C-alpha positions, 0 to 999 in steps of 0.5 A: 500499500505504501509503494502504491501511494509513493508511485502515485505521488510520483506520477502526480508530480511528473504529470504537474510538471508536464502540464505546467508546460503545456496546459492552460492554468485552469486544466493544471488546477483541476490536475493538482486537486489530486494533491489531497493531504498535507503530506502530499503537499509537503513533499511537492514543496520540498521537491521544489524548494531549491529547484524551483522556489516560485513553484514551491511558493505556489503549492505552499500557498495552495496547501494552506488554502486546502488546509483551511477549507478543511478546518486542518489546523495542524496541517496549516501549521506544517505548511506555514512552517514550510513557507517560512523556510522558503522565505528563510532561504532568500533572507527574508527573515521578517516574513519567515519569522511571522510564519513561524510565530503563527505556526507556533501559536496553532501548535501551542493551541492544539498541544502538538509538542513535536510540531512546537519544538520543530518551529522553535527550532526554525525561530532559533535558526532565524534569530542566529542568522540575524545575529540575535544569538541570546534569543536564538539560544532561547528558542533552541533550548526550549525546543530541546526541553520539549524534545526531551520531555517527549523522548522525540530523538529526531527533535532532540538532534535538530536542537543539538545541531542548532545549538552547535551552529550558534555556538560556532557563530560565537567562536566557541568551538569546544561547546560547538563540537560537544553538542555535535557529538551529542547529536552523533550519538542519536544517528544510529537510532534514526533514519537518514535525514537532512539534520545528519548532513547538517551535522557532518556539514557542522563537523567539517566547519568547526574541524576547519577552524581547529585547523584539523583539516584531515578530520574536516575532510573526513566528516564532510565525504561522509556527509557527501556519500549520504547526500545524493537525493534531490531533497538534499541538494542544498545541503550537497552544496554546503557540504562540497563549500565546507570541503573545498574550504578544507582543501584550500586551508590545507593548502591543496589549491588545485583541489580546492578550485575543483570542488568550488567550481563543482559546487557553483556549477551545481547551485546554478543547476538547482537555482539555489541563489542563497549558496550560489553567492557563497561559493562565488565568494569562496572562489574569489578567495582562491584567486585574490593573490595571483589573479585578482581580476578574476577574483574581482569577477567572481565577487561582482557576480555575488554581489549582484546576487546579494543586492538583488535579495537585499542580503546586506551582511553579505553585501558588506562582506563582499564589498570589504573583500573588494576594497582589500583586492583593490588596495592590494593592486594599488587602486586606492580610488576604488578601494576607498569607494567600496569601503565607503559603500560598505560602511554606509551599509553597515550604518543601516544595518548594525548599531554604531555601539555594537560595531567598534570595529566598523568605527575603527575601520571607518576612522582608518579609511577616513584618515587615508582619505585625508592623507590621499587628498593632502597628497593631491593638494601637495601635488597641486601645490608643486604644480602651481609653484612650478607654473609660478616660476615659469610665469615669472620667468617669462614675465607673465602679468601680475593679473595672470599670477593673481588668478593662479593664486586665487584658484589655488586659494579656493581649492584649499579653502574647499578642502579644508571645508570638506575636512572640517565636515568630516571631522564634525560628523565624526565627533557627532558620532562619538557623542552618540557613542559616548552617550549611549555608553554612559546610559549602559554604565548607569543602568546595567552596572547596578544589576551586574554588581548585585549579581556578583555579590549574590554569586559570592554568597552562594560560592562561600557555601555559608548559607542554608538551603532556604537562604541559598534558594532565596538568593538563587531566585534573586539572581534570577531576578536580577538577570531577567531585569539586566536582559530586559534593560539591555533589550531596551537599550539596544532598541533606543540605540538602533533608533538613535542611529537608524531612526524608527522604521516603519513596516505598516500592515493592516491587523486586528489588534486582539490577537496582539494583545492576547500574546502579550498578556499571555506573556505577562500573565505569570507576573500578574498572577504572581501579584494576584492582579486581575487584568481585564480587557474590554474592546470592539472585536472589529477593530482594524489598526493600520500601523507596525505590529512590531511597534504596537506589540512593544507598546502594549507589553511595555505598558502592560508590564509597567501597570503590573510593576507599580500595582500593589498586590490584589490590584486591578488593571484595565485595558480598553480600546475605542475608535474615535471619529478621526480615523484614530483608535485609542487604547487606555491602560489604566491601574490602581497602582502607586501613581506618579509625582507631578515632578516625575510626570514632567519628565517621564518621556524624557531620556534624563528620567531615572528608573524606579522600583515596582511595588515588589522591588522590581527593577527597571529603566525608563527607557521603555517609555521613551521608546514607546513615545517614539514608536507611537509618534512614528505611527502618527499617534499621541502617548499621554499620561494621567496619574495621582499618587496612591490612586493609580495611573492611566496611560492613553495612546492612539493609532490610525485605525477603524471599526471594520463594517460587518455584512 
């Protein structure tokens, strides 16, 4: 029966391919009705994911609609997970994360632990690729815990592989190897799957970093021997890339070049642009010393790919490599040009305070740029002096000498103006950096001092068990507080550098409010605080959903923090006549003094402790104000000491008309 079903699926796939070439679309749609189950759709999607991503997208959207018609929520979640991976492959991280979160919500509602672990791992991968390693570890550890609780070996293997990759990104190769070895122990207990190929590729990458090239080649070749199925095409390219890198580092350039070219041809054959640009970059590395023109040709091809798909980190890497090659060949003008474009991209993508190396590189190139301009000025000065001597020798009139001198003066003045402007920009950048570090010193240092003190008390082994548990709980509280403060500091720093960016969508805020209430419910229950929500179901907002989530979460968290135990918090919403919706968060807490109210939305405002000594910072309200204003709304506050506080904010929206 299983063989019959497999053959039927192959026939349907083959027939779909033929019909897509020769039949009208409505006849193709009739044929696709033979794909009835979610598993059938997923098999087709996996087949096309790298071979033809557009076809994979078509099938996944078709499958989601079919699952919705049948009321198959778990099937829809599985298809959303596949959709997220398609977006992930093309570095569309915002879109993939949104699909994973939607799938996660379904798995939690249906209490599907295997599916939940699977989608948590995908979220961990997205955060790792974005560089959010703390969130990546958090998601991966949650997935590992779920899989271990349910004794799901495939989920455990996947979590270990993702943890190893995250440790690798942080240059912690010993922990990476430890997780890979734990994953390898499960290999014989499971059938061959893509995770095992990932594991062998990761072994190769880690051993390359440890310069144990023989082990790297051994593990990668094992993976390649298992990667000949179509669904493993993408992983096969990754393994070939790692193998070529091992040969290159070992000094076998000829074998490395051959391996990279095989990988490049295969990636183009299956249209896998995500891996094609990486292979092109590695090929350039082989030629950059002896054949720089060939290296630049490969880098230009790679840059065209990453630019098309807005892969900013890869653009920066390629531009830096091009700049180094231009500098090596003596083409300083092109080297500086590539570096300036790279720096501009870095300014758009990364936080200035977290990119100290970029600052140093920018400063070095600015210095080199200034020296080049000064050298040019010196050369022109010599030229003018020579011209002046010639003019004097041939008795040219004083008027011509005056004109030449004036031209020299104007050019010098323009150069000084440009240098002055560059210095002003550098000083402004340093001021932002200094201000940010002063905030870090103020809001992060105190929790860290308390944490170190608690750790020393525990380390002395002089506390009884009850007091030690109390201290550990206090330590966890300090760490949570520090993490919350750091997250807000990073958001603030991002706004200072890049400004507030909007991603406007239309959405019903009820689901966002419910998700954030679920996140904060434990804190409210701990203080026996009742949280009530009253709002029309038909509200539709036109705003940035991430900004709305942050504002709601921060205002509710503050209300819980500053409300006495057994208090009451109300969240209400109403549509206004001017095309806005007003949200109000009221509490029966301690209230805010008039003196503090005047500075509540300013960066200079100092943080206060909650009714249960919860630590915090005023940065949350500063960010809330920025987000609300960016969405064309207003944020206001009313408060009386001892009676409570109410925050009101507005965003564009309306009531959806019912039919």
